[in-house]
ZAMARGU-4260 file (C-alpha; in steps of 0.2 Angstrom, whole numbers, plus 5000, padded with zeros to 4 digits):
<rodrens>
0) 5212/5178/4916 | 5195/5175/4923 | 5181/5187/4920 | 5166/5190/4934 | 5150/5199/4935
5) 5148/5209/4951 | 5129/5213/4954 | 5121/5225/4966 | 5136/5235/4967 | 5138/5249/4977
10) 5152/5261/4978 | 5160/5253/4993 | 5160/5237/4985 | 5168/5244/4971 | 5182/5250/4980
15) 5186/5235/4991 | 5184/5222/4978 | 5194/5232/4965 | 5209/5234/4978 | 5207/5215/4982
20) 5209/5210/4963 | 5222/5222/4959 | 5239/5214/4951 | 5226/5198/4951 | 5222/5187/4934
25) 5205/5194/4937 | 5193/5205/4927 | 5177/5211/4936 | 5162/5218/4927 | 5153/5229/4939
30) 5133/5229/4939 | 5122/5242/4951 | 5108/5232/4948 | 5103/5216/4956 | 5106/5198/4950
35) 5089/5189/4946 | 5081/5178/4931 | 5080/5194/4920 | 5097/5201/4923 | 5107/5183/4925
40) 5110/5184/4905 | 5121/5199/4908 | 5134/5187/4914 | 5137/5177/4897 | 5155/5176/4893
45) 5159/5176/4913 | 5164/5161/4923 | 5159/5167/4940 | 5145/5178/4947 | 5147/5189/4964
50) 5132/5191/4972 | 5123/5198/4989 | 5111/5195/5000 | 5096/5204/4991 | 5101/5195/4974
55) 5088/5183/4971 | 5098/5165/4965 | 5083/5155/4962 | 5080/5140/4950 | 5077/5149/4935
60) 5091/5163/4937 | 5104/5148/4941 | 5098/5138/4926 | 5101/5155/4915 | 5118/5158/4922
65) 5124/5140/4919 | 5116/5140/4900 | 5127/5157/4899 | 5144/5148/4905 | 5144/5152/4922
70) 5150/5139/4934 | 5155/5147/4950 | 5142/5159/4962 | 5154/5168/4974 | 5143/5175/4989
75) 5152/5191/4997 | 5141/5188/5012 | 5140/5175/5026 | 5121/5172/5023 | 5116/5161/5008
80) 5096/5158/5011 | 5092/5167/4995 | 5101/5154/4984 | 5091/5139/4978 | 5106/5127/4984
85) 5097/5111/4976 | 5095/5119/4960 | 5113/5125/4959 | 5120/5107/4961 | 5109/5102/4949
90) 5116/5114/4937 | 5132/5110/4942 | 5136/5127/4950 | 5150/5130/4963 | 5143/5142/4977
95) 5154/5149/4989 | 5151/5161/5004 | 5162/5172/5015 | 5158/5163/5031 | 5165/5176/5042
100) 5172/5194/5040 | 5173/5203/5056 | 5161/5198/5071 | 5167/5213/5079 | 5157/5223/5066
105) 5139/5216/5068 | 5141/5214/5088 | 5147/5231/5090 | 5133/5237/5079 | 5121/5228/5091
110) 5128/5237/5106 | 5127/5255/5097 | 5107/5250/5092 | 5105/5246/5111 | 5113/5262/5116
115) 5106/5274/5104 | 5088/5268/5108 | 5090/5266/5126 | 5098/5285/5130 | 5087/5291/5113
120) 5104/5297/5106 | 5095/5299/5088 | 5080/5309/5095 | 5093/5321/5106 | 5103/5323/5090
125) 5089/5330/5080 | 5082/5341/5095 | 5100/5349/5099 | 5101/5354/5079 | 5084/5362/5080
130) 5091/5372/5095 | 5079/5363/5107 | 5089/5358/5124 | 5075/5350/5133 | 5077/5332/5140
135) 5059/5327/5142 | 5056/5311/5135 | 5075/5307/5134 | 5076/5295/5150 | 5084/5279/5148
140) 5090/5264/5160 | 5107/5260/5166 | 5112/5244/5158 | 5123/5239/5173 | 5114/5226/5183
145) 5102/5221/5170 | 5101/5206/5160 | 5104/5203/5141 | 5099/5188/5132 | 5110/5182/5118
150) 5101/5169/5107 | 5114/5161/5096 | 5131/5161/5102 | 5142/5159/5086 | 5156/5171/5083
155) 5145/5187/5082 | 5135/5181/5098 | 5151/5177/5109 | 5157/5194/5104 | 5141/5203/5108
160) 5140/5193/5125 | 5158/5199/5128 | 5152/5217/5126 | 5137/5217/5136 | 5147/5209/5150
165) 5160/5224/5149 | 5144/5236/5154 | 5140/5224/5169 | 5126/5216/5163 | 5121/5198/5167
170) 5122/5189/5151 | 5111/5172/5149 | 5112/5163/5132 | 5102/5151/5120 | 5109/5140/5107
175) 5106/5124/5102 | 5124/5118/5102 | 5130/5127/5119 | 5147/5129/5122 | 5148/5127/5141
180) 5167/5131/5141 | 5168/5145/5133 | 5152/5151/5144 | 5160/5146/5160 | 5176/5156/5156
185) 5166/5172/5151 | 5153/5173/5164 | 5139/5168/5153 | 5125/5156/5159 | 5116/5146/5146
190) 5096/5144/5150 | 5082/5137/5140 | 5075/5148/5128 | 5060/5152/5135 | 5068/5157/5152
195) 5080/5168/5141 | 5063/5177/5136 | 5057/5178/5153 | 5072/5186/5162 | 5080/5197/5148
200) 5078/5216/5149 | 5087/5216/5131 | 5086/5201/5119 | 5099/5202/5105 | 5098/5190/5091
205) 5111/5181/5082 | 5106/5167/5072 | 5108/5161/5054 | 5090/5160/5045 | 5083/5142/5045
210) 5067/5133/5044 | 5068/5132/5063 | 5074/5150/5067 | 5060/5158/5054 | 5049/5170/5063
215) 5057/5164/5080 | 5051/5179/5087 | 5031/5179/5085 | 5016/5182/5094 | 5019/5166/5105
220) 5037/5171/5110 | 5035/5190/5111 | 5022/5186/5125 | 5035/5176/5134 | 5046/5190/5134
225) 5049/5200/5150 | 5038/5215/5149 | 5046/5229/5144 | 5060/5221/5135 | 5070/5228/5120
230) 5074/5215/5106 | 5088/5219/5094 | 5092/5211/5077 | 5108/5211/5067 | 5106/5193/5060
235) 5092/5191/5046 | 5075/5200/5047 | 5063/5184/5045 | 5069/5180/5062 | 5055/5193/5067
240) 5036/5192/5063 | 5033/5211/5060 | 5015/5210/5063 | 5017/5201/5081 | 5030/5214/5087
245) 5020/5228/5080 | 5006/5222/5091 | 5017/5221/5106 | 5024/5237/5104 | 5006/5244/5102
250) 5000/5237/5118 | 5017/5241/5126 | 5022/5224/5130 | 5038/5226/5120 | 5048/5241/5128
255) 5058/5244/5112 | 5063/5237/5094 | 5080/5240/5087 | 5085/5230/5068 | 5097/5231/5055
260) 5086/5218/5046 | 5069/5218/5041 | 5059/5204/5033 | 5054/5213/5018 | 5070/5222/5017
265) 5072/5216/4996 | 5072/5231/4986 | 5070/5244/4999 | 5087/5242/5010 | 5104/5248/5000
270) 5092/5260/4989 | 5090/5277/4990 | 5070/5279/4991 | 5070/5296/4998 | 5059/5305/4983
275) 5047/5289/4983 | 5031/5283/4994 | 5036/5266/5005 | 5024/5253/4998 | 5026/5243/5014
280) 5013/5247/5027 | 5020/5238/5041 | 5037/5245/5038 | 5028/5261/5038 | 5020/5258/5053
285) 5037/5252/5063 | 5043/5269/5058 | 5029/5279/5067 | 5034/5272/5085 | 5047/5283/5095
290) 5055/5267/5104 | 5060/5259/5087 | 5076/5261/5078 | 5080/5253/5062 | 5095/5255/5052
295) 5097/5249/5035 | 5107/5232/5035 | 5124/5242/5039 | 5131/5230/5053 | 5144/5223/5042
300) 5149/5241/5036 | 5166/5244/5043 | 5183/5246/5033 | 5191/5229/5042 | 5175/5219/5036
305) 5174/5225/5019 | 5192/5221/5017 | 5190/5204/5023 | 5173/5201/5014 | 5183/5207/4998
310) 5199/5197/5002 | 5189/5181/5002 | 5177/5183/4989 | 5192/5187/4979 | 5202/5172/4984
315) 5186/5161/4981 | 5186/5166/4963 | 5203/5163/4959 | 5204/5146/4968 | 5187/5141/4958
320) 5195/5146/4942 | 5210/5135/4943 | 5201/5120/4952 | 5212/5124/4969 | 5203/5119/4985
325) 5192/5131/4994 | 5197/5139/5012 | 5187/5128/5024 | 5167/5133/5026 | 5168/5144/5011
330) 5162/5132/4999 | 5142/5128/4999 | 5141/5116/4984
</rodrens>
């Protein structure tokens, strides 16, 4: 029987992970707090830990886990920029992830953000609940005939491209490793990054966070955007320089911003802070703009995605416990 400490557990994590582990030689100990250097010792006696996007697996945390007897870090997400992989290797820790769960969940959420912000659905919903049936200030634009720029054509980016094509949009794309056969088959045109910025009415980001993509949307790239363009980010918060987009929103150069991720979301997203004062001034400033829409990292949150995340995570833990090969693209160290 393998014992795993599961950190940063929410009710849906418990539900889906417990179901995936049912009947298997796996015992899960659920914690609602995050994994970090201060909480790593609570994994004492566990062969594995299960972590999420805002857990902090730095060198100190990983050294403590290794000293406690942990040998496997199972990330229940695709991203791993919060894990010091070099330190993990030095500590003899295996790190796995869930490389893909439901590209449809994230791509469909990107489309939902576009539709909601463009047609002011969130504002209309609140008005009607207050018996205000005025249509003033709710004017949007037809997606049909406009241009959508997809930055990053991995699985999620390709699904998003198909969705926006379905609206009758011209779809252009940028990726360092383009897929011309896919593009030709689906009516997508690859362009240089600057050209995508210049022609897009909607720019949708579908990239991992790397040193090259950190603050990809910054003061210089925002200046090259088509005036009035909408930027959508369902990937990683640090792809966007918040200070730069706030300036562009204030000047009216940026027509709208729809984000499911935020560069300083740690300690804020996934938590109920409704009774507290937000300490992040830039995030508070974003919430003031009428043309900004924020959701709290929920793009992945569908039944199908949660089931697949749980299935692959449990499979990774069990394979690690008995020395079996991991599934392709799941092992990081």
